[in-house]
C-alpha positions as CSV (number, residue, x, y, z in Angstrom):
1,M,12.0,29.4,-11.7
2,K,11.8,26.2,-9.3
3,R,8.9,24.4,-8.3
4,K,9.3,23.3,-3.9
5,A,8.9,20.1,-3.9
6,M,5.7,19.5,-2.3
7,S,5.3,17.7,0.5
8,T,4.0,14.1,0.6
9,V,3.4,11.5,3.0
10,N,3.0,7.6,2.9
11,T,-1.1,6.2,4.5
12,Y,-1.8,2.5,5.3
13,A,-4.1,0.5,5.7
14,L,-4.6,-3.1,6.6
15,S,-6.5,-5.3,4.9
16,P,-7.2,-9.3,6.4
17,D,-8.2,-9.8,2.7
18,R,-5.2,-10.0,0.3
19,S,-6.6,-11.7,-3.2
20,R,-5.6,-10.1,-6.5
21,R,-9.5,-8.5,-7.1
22,N,-8.7,-6.7,-4.0
23,V,-5.4,-5.4,-5.2
24,E,-6.4,-4.3,-8.2
25,G,-9.7,-3.0,-6.6
26,F,-7.5,-0.3,-3.9
27,L,-5.1,0.4,-7.7
28,D,-8.4,0.8,-10.0
29,H,-9.9,3.5,-7.9
30,F,-6.3,5.1,-6.5
31,M,-4.3,4.6,-10.1
32,R,-6.3,3.6,-13.1
33,E,-3.0,4.0,-14.6
34,R,-0.3,2.4,-13.3
35,T,2.9,1.0,-14.6
36,P,4.8,-1.7,-11.8
37,C,8.6,-0.1,-10.5
38,A,10.5,-3.2,-11.0
39,D,10.8,-5.0,-14.7
40,E,10.8,-9.0,-13.3
41,F,9.6,-10.1,-10.1
42,E,11.5,-12.8,-8.5
43,Y,9.6,-15.1,-5.6
44,P,10.9,-16.0,-2.8
45,Q,11.1,-12.1,-2.6
46,Y,15.0,-10.6,-2.2
47,S,15.5,-14.7,-2.8
48,D,19.8,-15.7,-4.1
49,A,18.0,-18.8,-5.7
50,P,14.6,-17.9,-6.8
51,D,11.8,-20.5,-7.7
52,A,9.7,-18.2,-10.3
53,V,10.5,-14.8,-12.0
54,Y,7.7,-13.8,-13.1
55,P,7.8,-10.8,-15.9
56,D,4.1,-8.6,-14.4
57,T,2.4,-8.1,-11.3
58,D,-0.8,-10.2,-12.6
59,S,0.3,-14.1,-11.7
60,L,2.7,-11.9,-8.8
61,L,-0.5,-11.0,-7.2
62,E,-2.0,-15.2,-7.6
63,R,0.6,-16.3,-6.1
64,L,1.3,-14.1,-3.9
65,E,-2.7,-15.0,-2.8
66,R,-2.3,-18.8,-2.4
67,E,0.8,-18.2,0.0
68,K,-0.4,-17.4,2.8
69,H,2.1,-16.7,4.9
70,A,4.2,-15.0,2.0
71,S,5.9,-11.2,2.6
72,Y,6.6,-9.5,-0.4
73,S,6.8,-5.5,-1.6
74,V,4.7,-4.2,-4.8
75,Y,4.7,-0.9,-6.2
76,W,3.7,1.0,-9.2
77,N,3.7,5.1,-10.1
78,P,1.3,6.5,-12.0
79,R,1.7,7.0,-15.9
80,Q,2.1,10.1,-15.6
81,L,1.6,12.8,-13.8
82,S,-0.9,15.0,-14.8
83,S,-0.9,17.3,-11.4
84,R,0.5,18.1,-8.5
85,D,-2.5,16.8,-6.4
86,D,-1.9,13.1,-8.3
87,I,-0.8,10.2,-6.0
88,A,2.7,9.7,-6.2
89,Q,3.4,6.0,-5.5
90,A,0.8,2.6,-5.0
91,M,2.1,0.3,-2.9
92,V,0.9,-3.3,-1.6
93,F,2.9,-4.9,0.9
94,Y,1.7,-8.9,1.8
95,T,2.4,-9.9,5.5
96,S,3.9,-12.9,7.3
97,S,1.0,-12.9,8.9
98,S,-1.2,-13.6,6.5
99,E,-2.8,-10.0,5.7
100,L,-2.7,-6.8,3.2
101,I,-1.4,-3.5,4.0
102,M,-2.7,-1.3,0.6
103,G,-0.4,2.0,1.0
104,L,0.2,5.6,-0.5
105,E,2.5,8.1,-1.4
106,V,0.1,11.0,-0.7
107,P,0.6,15.5,-0.8
108,E,0.5,15.6,2.6
109,R,-3.0,17.8,2.3
110,F,-5.3,14.6,1.3
111,A,-3.4,12.6,3.5
112,R,-6.9,12.4,6.3
113,K,-9.5,12.0,3.0
114,V,-7.4,9.3,1.8
115,L,-7.7,7.5,5.4
116,M,-11.7,8.1,5.1
117,D,-11.5,6.6,1.7
118,F,-9.8,3.2,3.0
119,C,-12.6,3.5,5.5
120,D,-15.4,3.7,3.6
121,I,-14.9,2.3,0.6
122,F,-12.1,-0.8,1.8
123,D,-13.8,-1.6,5.1
124,A,-10.5,-1.1,6.8
125,R,-10.8,-0.7,10.6
126,W,-7.0,0.3,11.1
127,A,-4.5,2.6,9.2
128,Y,-2.2,5.3,9.5
129,I,-0.3,8.4,8.1
130,T,3.6,7.9,8.0
131,G,6.4,10.4,6.3
132,D,8.3,8.1,4.4
133,E,8.2,4.5,6.2
134,C,7.5,1.2,5.0
135,P,5.1,-0.5,7.1
136,P,5.5,-3.5,9.7
137,G,5.6,-7.2,8.6
138,S,2.3,-7.8,11.4
139,G,-0.7,-7.4,10.8
140,A,-0.4,-6.7,15.1
141,D,2.9,-4.9,14.5
142,F,1.0,-2.7,11.9
143,Q,-2.5,-2.0,15.0
144,R,0.0,-1.4,17.5
145,I,1.7,1.9,15.5
146,V,-1.7,2.8,15.2
147,R,-3.1,3.1,18.7
148,D,0.5,5.0,19.5
149,A,0.5,7.4,16.2
150,D,0.3,11.4,17.4
151,L,-1.5,11.8,13.7
152,P,-4.5,11.3,12.0
153,H,-5.6,7.5,11.9
154,I,-8.2,5.1,12.0
155,A,-8.4,1.9,14.5
156,E,-11.2,0.0,15.3
157,G,-12.9,1.4,12.2
158,V,-12.5,5.2,14.2
159,L,-10.9,8.0,12.3
160,V,-9.0,9.3,15.6
161,D,-8.4,13.0,15.1
């Protein structure tokens, strides 16, 4: 018998802190056992002539903390899915406006709780739920999307259902 695919959504939160420590705190909280989705990381991302190729995310995250206006996206998968309630993917997006967007692909029924965790644990003032879409490339565009969101979201630190 075939199992029905579970509906997942992406949840995103905007953070002014693009430090490696913040990214690792986010990942350790939501996906302690993880593996990056890529084997190596070119910098700049998608460059035909990168000036560096990193073999892991450690050095990359350090560079992205220093390069305040660099845009970059990094994805992680869990080492194994242990239940149907697991987070399917964790992601971070470094914006050209010097911010960080943290994201999780989660079962739809847990999305509201993830929003609350973003707010309570990571002091996120802006967060939203969406389908299978990437977040925008700047903090201003992120806030505009949140203001226009129909699904539950966090605007200026307040949950809006």
